[in-house]
KOLNU-835848 format. One record per residue (C-alpha): residue number from 1; residue in one letter; x, y, z. Coordinates in steps of 0.001 Angstrom, whole numbers, plus 500000, padded with zeros to 6 digits. Layout:
{rovex:NUM bavex:a px:X py:Y pz:Z}
...
This chain:
{rovex:1 bavex:m px:500000 py:500000 pz:500000}
{rovex:2 bavex:a px:501635 py:503232 pz:498916}
{rovex:3 bavex:v px:501627 py:506246 pz:501197}
{rovex:4 bavex:r px:500182 py:509299 pz:499445}
{rovex:5 bavex:g px:499066 py:512823 pz:500261}
{rovex:6 bavex:e px:500989 py:515226 pz:502517}
{rovex:7 bavex:v px:504720 py:514703 pz:502908}
{rovex:8 bavex:f px:505375 py:513143 pz:506309}
{rovex:9 bavex:s px:506551 py:515765 pz:508796}
{rovex:10 bavex:a px:508970 py:515034 pz:511645}
{rovex:11 bavex:r px:511994 py:517134 pz:512541}
{rovex:12 bavex:s px:513892 py:515157 pz:515192}
{rovex:13 bavex:w px:514412 py:511373 pz:515082}
{rovex:14 bavex:l px:516080 py:510254 pz:518332}
{rovex:15 bavex:f px:517718 py:506837 pz:518636}
{rovex:16 bavex:a px:517302 py:504894 pz:521870}
{rovex:17 bavex:p px:518960 py:501490 pz:522436}
{rovex:18 bavex:g px:516475 py:498660 pz:522623}
{rovex:19 bavex:d px:518346 py:496974 pz:525461}
{rovex:20 bavex:s px:517977 py:499934 pz:527868}
{rovex:21 bavex:e px:514573 py:500477 pz:529443}
{rovex:22 bavex:k px:515840 py:503683 pz:531054}
{rovex:23 bavex:k px:516963 py:505226 pz:527751}
{rovex:24 bavex:m px:513792 py:504190 pz:525930}
{rovex:25 bavex:e px:511678 py:505771 pz:528662}
{rovex:26 bavex:k px:513755 py:508960 pz:528648}
{rovex:27 bavex:a px:513525 py:509291 pz:524875}
{rovex:28 bavex:a px:509771 py:508737 pz:524865}
{rovex:29 bavex:a px:509252 py:511326 pz:527604}
{rovex:30 bavex:g px:511240 py:513970 pz:525708}
{rovex:31 bavex:p px:510393 py:516331 pz:522845}
{rovex:32 bavex:a px:511633 py:514220 pz:519915}
{rovex:33 bavex:d px:509113 py:514031 pz:517095}
{rovex:34 bavex:i px:510084 py:510396 pz:516500}
{rovex:35 bavex:v px:511774 py:507943 pz:518894}
{rovex:36 bavex:l px:513789 py:505292 pz:517024}
{rovex:37 bavex:i px:514152 py:502264 pz:519275}
{rovex:38 bavex:d px:517252 py:500495 pz:518000}
{rovex:39 bavex:l px:517627 py:496743 pz:517615}
{rovex:40 bavex:e px:520519 py:497013 pz:515136}
{rovex:41 bavex:d px:523822 py:498767 pz:515905}
{rovex:42 bavex:a px:523056 py:499556 pz:519546}
{rovex:43 bavex:v px:522493 py:495906 pz:520481}
{rovex:44 bavex:a px:525082 py:493112 pz:520361}
{rovex:45 bavex:d px:524058 py:489950 pz:518524}
{rovex:46 bavex:s px:524044 py:487934 pz:521741}
{rovex:47 bavex:e px:521650 py:490420 pz:523368}
{rovex:48 bavex:k px:519147 py:490777 pz:520521}
{rovex:49 bavex:p px:516645 py:488176 pz:521820}
{rovex:50 bavex:t px:516538 py:489912 pz:525210}
{rovex:51 bavex:a px:516288 py:493335 pz:523585}
{rovex:52 bavex:r px:513322 py:492254 pz:521451}
{rovex:53 bavex:t px:511414 py:491292 pz:524589}
{rovex:54 bavex:m px:512348 py:494570 pz:526248}
{rovex:55 bavex:v px:511192 py:496579 pz:523254}
{rovex:56 bavex:l px:507862 py:494767 pz:523115}
{rovex:57 bavex:d px:507328 py:495296 pz:526858}
{rovex:58 bavex:f px:508173 py:498973 pz:526469}
{rovex:59 bavex:l px:505775 py:499465 pz:523547}
{rovex:60 bavex:k px:502986 py:497709 pz:525413}
{rovex:61 bavex:s px:503597 py:499859 pz:528477}
{rovex:62 bavex:q px:502937 py:503074 pz:526534}
{rovex:63 bavex:q px:499304 py:504078 pz:526812}
{rovex:64 bavex:s px:499460 py:506575 pz:523934}
{rovex:65 bavex:g px:501796 py:508109 pz:521381}
{rovex:66 bavex:h px:502616 py:504917 pz:519496}
{rovex:67 bavex:e px:502654 py:506863 pz:516228}
{rovex:68 bavex:r px:505985 py:508426 pz:517298}
{rovex:69 bavex:l px:507554 py:505194 pz:518594}
{rovex:70 bavex:w px:509403 py:503501 pz:515742}
{rovex:71 bavex:v px:511820 py:500561 pz:515680}
{rovex:72 bavex:r px:515035 py:500160 pz:513709}
{rovex:73 bavex:v px:515209 py:496482 pz:512844}
{rovex:74 bavex:n px:518251 py:494640 pz:511553}
{rovex:75 bavex:p px:519064 py:494592 pz:507815}
{rovex:76 bavex:l px:517387 py:492136 pz:505494}
{rovex:77 bavex:d px:520671 py:490545 pz:504425}
{rovex:78 bavex:g px:521195 py:489166 pz:507940}
{rovex:79 bavex:p px:519409 py:486601 pz:510127}
{rovex:80 bavex:h px:517538 py:488914 pz:512497}
{rovex:81 bavex:t px:514981 py:490998 pz:510597}
{rovex:82 bavex:l px:512008 py:488686 pz:510646}
{rovex:83 bavex:a px:512565 py:487787 pz:514300}
{rovex:84 bavex:d px:512709 py:491509 pz:515117}
{rovex:85 bavex:l px:509434 py:492185 pz:513336}
{rovex:86 bavex:v px:507601 py:489190 pz:514806}
{rovex:87 bavex:a px:508698 py:490282 pz:518262}
{rovex:88 bavex:v px:507810 py:493998 pz:518095}
{rovex:89 bavex:m px:504723 py:494205 pz:515883}
{rovex:90 bavex:p px:502329 py:493106 pz:518664}
{rovex:91 bavex:g px:503405 py:496343 pz:520366}
{rovex:92 bavex:r px:502061 py:498372 pz:517418}
{rovex:93 bavex:p px:505045 py:500606 pz:516638}
{rovex:94 bavex:g px:504286 py:503648 pz:514507}
{rovex:95 bavex:g px:506949 py:502770 pz:511985}
{rovex:96 bavex:i px:510011 py:500761 pz:511049}
{rovex:97 bavex:m px:513464 py:501978 pz:510043}
{rovex:98 bavex:l px:515009 py:499683 pz:507425}
{rovex:99 bavex:p px:518821 py:499855 pz:507513}
{rovex:100 bavex:k px:521222 py:498973 pz:504707}
{rovex:101 bavex:a px:518435 py:498899 pz:502114}
{rovex:102 bavex:c px:519683 py:498092 pz:498626}
{rovex:103 bavex:g px:516658 py:499481 pz:496788}
{rovex:104 bavex:r px:512959 py:499094 pz:496187}
{rovex:105 bavex:p px:512906 py:495250 pz:496313}
{rovex:106 bavex:d px:513959 py:495406 pz:499968}
{rovex:107 bavex:v px:511083 py:497765 pz:500757}
{rovex:108 bavex:e px:508633 py:495510 pz:498938}
{rovex:109 bavex:r px:509877 py:492499 pz:500903}
{rovex:110 bavex:l px:509484 py:494430 pz:504153}
{rovex:111 bavex:d px:505973 py:495426 pz:503078}
{rovex:112 bavex:h px:505029 py:491758 pz:502674}
{rovex:113 bavex:y px:506293 py:490976 pz:506172}
{rovex:114 bavex:l px:504495 py:493945 pz:507698}
{rovex:115 bavex:s px:501222 py:493203 pz:505913}
{rovex:116 bavex:a px:501183 py:489671 pz:507309}
{rovex:117 bavex:l px:502096 py:490817 pz:510812}
{rovex:118 bavex:e px:499537 py:493627 pz:510782}
{rovex:119 bavex:a px:496858 py:491093 pz:509865}
{rovex:120 bavex:a px:498047 py:488728 pz:512586}
{rovex:121 bavex:n px:497960 py:491468 pz:515230}
{rovex:122 bavex:g px:494735 py:493237 pz:514291}
{rovex:123 bavex:i px:496532 py:496324 pz:512953}
{rovex:124 bavex:e px:495076 py:498308 pz:510071}
{rovex:125 bavex:q px:496731 py:497321 pz:506791}
{rovex:126 bavex:g px:499425 py:499799 pz:505772}
{rovex:127 bavex:a px:499373 py:501626 pz:509096}
{rovex:128 bavex:t px:503030 py:500894 pz:509874}
{rovex:129 bavex:k px:505201 py:503478 pz:508110}
{rovex:130 bavex:v px:508781 py:503018 pz:506905}
{rovex:131 bavex:i px:511899 py:505190 pz:506789}
{rovex:132 bavex:v px:514683 py:503827 pz:504601}
{rovex:133 bavex:l px:518407 py:504167 pz:505286}
{rovex:134 bavex:a px:519213 py:504542 pz:501626}
{rovex:135 bavex:t px:523001 py:504959 pz:501282}
{rovex:136 bavex:e px:524698 py:502604 pz:503716}
{rovex:137 bavex:t px:526252 py:500375 pz:501049}
{rovex:138 bavex:a px:528021 py:501116 pz:497793}
{rovex:139 bavex:a px:525317 py:499319 pz:495780}
{rovex:140 bavex:a px:522549 py:501318 pz:497471}
{rovex:141 bavex:m px:524005 py:504579 pz:496181}
{rovex:142 bavex:f px:522815 py:503610 pz:492699}
{rovex:143 bavex:t px:519191 py:502999 pz:493759}
{rovex:144 bavex:t px:518341 py:506174 pz:495669}
{rovex:145 bavex:g px:515986 py:507257 pz:492891}
{rovex:146 bavex:d px:513899 py:504066 pz:492948}
{rovex:147 bavex:y px:511520 py:504782 pz:495846}
{rovex:148 bavex:a px:508699 py:506694 pz:494157}
{rovex:149 bavex:g px:505473 py:504924 pz:495116}
{rovex:150 bavex:a px:507320 py:502350 pz:497220}
{rovex:151 bavex:p px:504938 py:500834 pz:499773}
{rovex:152 bavex:r px:504822 py:502476 pz:503194}
{rovex:153 bavex:v px:507865 py:504699 pz:502655}
{rovex:154 bavex:v px:507391 py:508178 pz:504135}
{rovex:155 bavex:a px:511038 py:509233 pz:504533}
{rovex:156 bavex:l px:514567 py:508560 pz:503325}
{rovex:157 bavex:t px:517731 py:509107 pz:505310}
{rovex:158 bavex:w px:521365 py:508315 pz:504769}
{rovex:159 bavex:g px:524313 py:506952 pz:506707}
{rovex:160 bavex:a px:527983 py:507866 pz:506534}
{rovex:161 bavex:e px:529629 py:505348 pz:508852}
{rovex:162 bavex:d px:528326 py:502138 pz:507284}
{rovex:163 bavex:l px:528969 py:503592 pz:503844}
{rovex:164 bavex:a px:532594 py:504227 pz:504831}
{rovex:165 bavex:a px:532930 py:500602 pz:505888}
{rovex:166 bavex:s px:531270 py:499427 pz:502683}
{rovex:167 bavex:i px:533730 py:501231 pz:500424}
{rovex:168 bavex:g px:536822 py:500711 pz:502579}
{rovex:169 bavex:a px:537262 py:504358 pz:503558}
{rovex:170 bavex:s px:539345 py:505008 pz:506663}
{rovex:171 bavex:e px:537908 py:508521 pz:507033}
{rovex:172 bavex:n px:534803 py:510314 pz:505764}
{rovex:173 bavex:y px:535698 py:513894 pz:506709}
{rovex:174 bavex:t px:537971 py:516502 pz:505172}
{rovex:175 bavex:p px:540523 py:518308 pz:507394}
{rovex:176 bavex:d px:538095 py:521203 pz:507954}
{rovex:177 bavex:g px:535457 py:518852 pz:509381}
{rovex:178 bavex:a px:533117 py:518698 pz:506378}
{rovex:179 bavex:y px:532108 py:515418 pz:504763}
{rovex:180 bavex:s px:534377 py:514405 pz:501904}
{rovex:181 bavex:f px:533037 py:514213 pz:498356}
{rovex:182 bavex:t px:531617 py:510679 pz:498331}
{rovex:183 bavex:f px:529678 py:511291 pz:501534}
{rovex:184 bavex:e px:528364 py:514666 pz:500398}
{rovex:185 bavex:l px:527270 py:512817 pz:497264}
{rovex:186 bavex:a px:525371 py:510354 pz:499455}
{rovex:187 bavex:r px:523674 py:513271 pz:501217}
{rovex:188 bavex:s px:522721 py:514804 pz:497873}
{rovex:189 bavex:l px:521440 py:511534 pz:496420}
{rovex:190 bavex:c px:519290 py:510959 pz:499497}
{rovex:191 bavex:l px:517797 py:514428 pz:499159}
{rovex:192 bavex:l px:517153 py:513994 pz:495443}
{rovex:193 bavex:g px:515735 py:510502 pz:495928}
{rovex:194 bavex:a px:513354 py:511727 pz:498616}
{rovex:195 bavex:a px:512224 py:514647 pz:496466}
{rovex:196 bavex:a px:511650 py:512342 pz:493492}
{rovex:197 bavex:a px:509621 py:509984 pz:495672}
{rovex:198 bavex:g px:507646 py:512775 pz:497367}
{rovex:199 bavex:v px:508788 py:511721 pz:500841}
{rovex:200 bavex:a px:510635 py:513497 pz:503646}
{rovex:201 bavex:p px:514441 py:513746 pz:503439}
{rovex:202 bavex:i px:516072 py:513293 pz:506846}
{rovex:203 bavex:d px:519739 py:514125 pz:507432}
{rovex:204 bavex:t px:522069 py:511714 pz:509200}
{rovex:205 bavex:i px:523438 py:511963 pz:512729}
{rovex:206 bavex:q px:526059 py:514294 pz:514103}
{rovex:207 bavex:g px:528343 py:512057 pz:516141}
{rovex:208 bavex:d px:529679 py:514723 pz:518508}
{rovex:209 bavex:f px:526591 py:515282 pz:520636}
{rovex:210 bavex:r px:528380 py:517873 pz:522773}
{rovex:211 bavex:d px:528911 py:520280 pz:519851}
{rovex:212 bavex:l px:525473 py:521881 pz:519879}
{rovex:213 bavex:d px:526610 py:525043 pz:518107}
{rovex:214 bavex:g px:528004 py:522967 pz:515266}
{rovex:215 bavex:l px:524813 py:520924 pz:515207}
{rovex:216 bavex:r px:522702 py:524077 pz:514927}
{rovex:217 bavex:k px:524755 py:525414 pz:512018}
{rovex:218 bavex:r px:524620 py:522104 pz:510211}
{rovex:219 bavex:a px:520892 py:521610 pz:510773}
{rovex:220 bavex:e px:520110 py:525103 pz:509514}
{rovex:221 bavex:m px:522321 py:524504 pz:506480}
{rovex:222 bavex:v px:520699 py:521218 pz:505473}
{rovex:223 bavex:r px:517206 py:522666 pz:506003}
{rovex:224 bavex:r px:518054 py:525441 pz:503563}
{rovex:225 bavex:s px:519187 py:522718 pz:501157}
{rovex:226 bavex:g px:515833 py:520942 pz:501379}
{rovex:227 bavex:y px:516126 py:518502 pz:504271}
{rovex:228 bavex:r px:513147 py:518338 pz:506605}
{rovex:229 bavex:g px:514611 py:516690 pz:509704}
{rovex:230 bavex:m px:517649 py:515032 pz:511233}
{rovex:231 bavex:l px:518618 py:511921 pz:513151}
{rovex:232 bavex:a px:519834 py:512370 pz:516745}
{rovex:233 bavex:i px:521886 py:510132 pz:519024}
{rovex:234 bavex:h px:521475 py:512063 pz:522276}
{rovex:235 bavex:p px:518515 py:513820 pz:523930}
{rovex:236 bavex:a px:520538 py:517053 pz:524154}
{rovex:237 bavex:q px:520433 py:517324 pz:520372}
{rovex:238 bavex:v px:516649 py:517228 pz:520066}
{rovex:239 bavex:d px:515725 py:520782 pz:521025}
{rovex:240 bavex:v px:518413 py:522179 pz:518712}
{rovex:241 bavex:i px:517138 py:520095 pz:515802}
{rovex:242 bavex:n px:513502 py:520976 pz:516454}
{rovex:243 bavex:e px:514306 py:524671 pz:516514}
{rovex:244 bavex:a px:516575 py:524561 pz:513454}
{rovex:245 bavex:f px:513961 py:522827 pz:511314}
{rovex:246 bavex:a px:511226 py:525271 pz:512278}
{rovex:247 bavex:p px:511342 py:528390 pz:510041}
{rovex:248 bavex:n px:512032 py:531551 pz:512030}
{rovex:249 bavex:a px:509857 py:534659 pz:512142}
{rovex:250 bavex:d px:511928 py:536592 pz:509585}
{rovex:251 bavex:e px:511777 py:533737 pz:507084}
{rovex:252 bavex:l px:508034 py:533375 pz:507530}
{rovex:253 bavex:a px:507445 py:537105 pz:507146}
{rovex:254 bavex:a px:509493 py:537220 pz:503939}
{rovex:255 bavex:a px:507695 py:534180 pz:502538}
{rovex:256 bavex:q px:504283 py:535635 pz:503357}
{rovex:257 bavex:e px:505279 py:538899 pz:501691}
{rovex:258 bavex:i px:506132 py:537044 pz:498475}
{rovex:259 bavex:v px:502876 py:535073 pz:498558}
{rovex:260 bavex:d px:500872 py:538250 pz:499164}
{rovex:261 bavex:l px:502688 py:540056 pz:496356}
{rovex:262 bavex:f px:501776 py:537402 pz:493808}
{rovex:263 bavex:a px:498228 py:537199 pz:495163}
{rovex:264 bavex:a px:497849 py:540936 pz:494592}
{rovex:265 bavex:n px:499067 py:540536 pz:491018}
{rovex:266 bavex:p px:497305 py:537413 pz:489697}
{rovex:267 bavex:g px:498370 py:535997 pz:486381}
{rovex:268 bavex:v px:501872 py:537486 pz:486333}
{rovex:269 bavex:g px:504858 py:535228 pz:485721}
{rovex:270 bavex:a px:507468 py:537569 pz:487195}
{rovex:271 bavex:i px:507240 py:540609 pz:489398}
{rovex:272 bavex:g px:509561 py:543309 pz:490754}
{rovex:273 bavex:y px:510625 py:542901 pz:494362}
{rovex:274 bavex:k px:513149 py:544943 pz:496364}
{rovex:275 bavex:g px:515132 py:546002 pz:493313}
{rovex:276 bavex:g px:515108 py:542569 pz:491694}
{rovex:277 bavex:m px:512716 py:540192 pz:489969}
{rovex:278 bavex:l px:510837 py:537236 pz:491354}
{rovex:279 bavex:d px:509376 py:534493 pz:489182}
{rovex:280 bavex:r px:507117 py:531554 pz:489946}
{rovex:281 bavex:p px:509795 py:529285 pz:491509}
{rovex:282 bavex:y px:510245 py:531912 pz:494243}
{rovex:283 bavex:l px:506507 py:531784 pz:494898}
{rovex:284 bavex:a px:506584 py:527984 pz:495087}
{rovex:285 bavex:r px:509439 py:528077 pz:497596}
{rovex:286 bavex:a px:507639 py:530649 pz:499747}
{rovex:287 bavex:q px:504473 py:528563 pz:499721}
{rovex:288 bavex:q px:506431 py:525445 pz:500683}
{rovex:289 bavex:l px:508045 py:527249 pz:503619}
{rovex:290 bavex:l px:504689 py:528422 pz:504951}
{rovex:291 bavex:k px:503229 py:524969 pz:504515}
{rovex:292 bavex:l px:506177 py:523444 pz:506383}
{rovex:293 bavex:a px:505655 py:525859 pz:509271}
{rovex:294 bavex:r px:501975 py:524936 pz:509528}
{rovex:295 bavex:r px:502845 py:521225 pz:509729}
């Protein structure tokens, strides 16, 4: 079942390890738009069975807000994915993060699993949403444009660390702290893939959770580029991300001024504005900003 209509809106996506009841509770009680309970990287293989039980117990203990409680399962090329899903779906998570996806066939396979488990647990068909980690392997970089109409997908995000391991890179940053070319390419392909699919692009984590000033600058930069949210690894990052992905008063005032200007001059293709010219793409961008703020 394809997800259609409004682009899914969530600014902050906070990871919480699935083997820590305390951290899951803290994340759920905080201001993150989405809590990503992690059964993949945060949990050792030997602890995954215990973590699955803990995640299910946690989900069942929550009386409300399940739409913001998502689970990152293990990748489909390993032995754990189906066991993860069977364990957590009775808890009715709002969505699933699919790591190391290699393209649309992986999403379609996940959709089959979820459809069966929704039916088995009395969950409305198609209710469980999906965010795809779309660039964690070299092969996946070539399929970022394949997700238009993919079942359940409401967002794409990207990963730099697993991609570095996939291609044999010992470092993914330049000396000035920016991502090197291949990883900026991954960020761009994720953004373009999400736009082509009509889903939300979500930027990857910032590993240094103490550098909140750097996080703010980066979040504001990627929002201006078109991203609509960001992954977080620590609760301290959430408020910064939420604020950065909410347009400020000056931006909203400028956007409203452009919308009002075109509304007062219907039928024009371009119009003078503060010594320059605005055409229809400027109007579209202003309208998108106002729409984002309302959501």
